[in-house]
N, C-alpha and C positions, 0 to 999 in steps of 0.2 A: 832184742838185739839181733843183728844180722849174723848168721853163721854161714860162711861160704861153703858151697857145695853140699848144702843140707838137702836131704831128700824131703821134698814137700809132700809127696804122695806116692804110694806104690799100689799097683793094681795087677791082677793076674787074669788071664783069659787064654783058654786053649793050651795051657802049659807054658805060656809066655809071661814073664814078669817084666814089668816096665816101671820106671819111676819118672817123676818130674824132679829136676834138680833146680834149686835156686842158686844161680851163679853170682848174683848181685841183687840188690833190692829191685824187684819188679823185672828181673831178667830170668827167664825160665828155659830149661832144656828138657826135651823128652829123650830118655835113655832106655834102650832095651838091655836087659841084664843077661849075662852069659848063661847058657844052658847048664854048664857044669857046676857052677858055684853061686849062681844068682848074684854075681858081682858085675861091676862095669868092666869094659875093656880098656886097655891102655896101649899106646903106641900107634895111634892112628897115622902119625906122620913118620913113623919109624921105618927104615929100610928092612928091618927084620920082621915086620908084621905086627899084627895086633895079638895080644895075649890077654887072658883072664887076669884081672887085677888080684884075685885071691890065690889061684893055683899056678899061674904063669903058663898054662897050656895054650898053645895057639888056638885062636878062634877066628871066625870070619872077620874080614876087614870092616864089615858093617857095624860090628860091636865097638869099633873105634870112632864111630860117627854118632849122630843123633838124628831124631826125626823119624818120618814114616819109613824110610828105607831100612833103618835098623830094626824097626818093629816087624817089617815084612820078613827080613832075614831070620829074626827070632821065631816067627810063626813057622817058617819053612823048617828050621832046625827042630822045632817041637813036633814036626810031622802033622801040623794042623791040616785038615782036609780042605780048608778054604783060607789060605794064608792072606790073600788080599783083603778079604772081608774082616779077618781077625785084626790085621794091621789097621784097617779103617776104624774098627770099633775101639781099639785101644787108643788110637790117635784122637778120636772124638771125645772119649771119656776123659782123657788126660787134659785136653785143651779146655774142656768144660770146667774141670777143676782149676785150671790156671785162671780162667775168667772169674771164678769165685774167689780165688786168692787175691786177685788184683782189684776187685770191686768192693 
């Protein structure tokens, strides 16, 4: 049975935690989790900004989005010495997992 917004896979690299969310059958989203609580951000379209879904502290607006840019922001926040490469690695690993989930 389909469970909306179920985390299909979680991975860690360089202090960054990211998940694949299944928004609908065969619809997947890459999400970088907040550095404070390892939760998603909320309020991407809010005029007051994005906050951590767990503790409601303000976080970068990138946590209110998905994809590579959110992974890059998370790598920067984790003080990764090579944030672009970290984001690339996370992105490729999670997309490989999506391919396995859909095939």
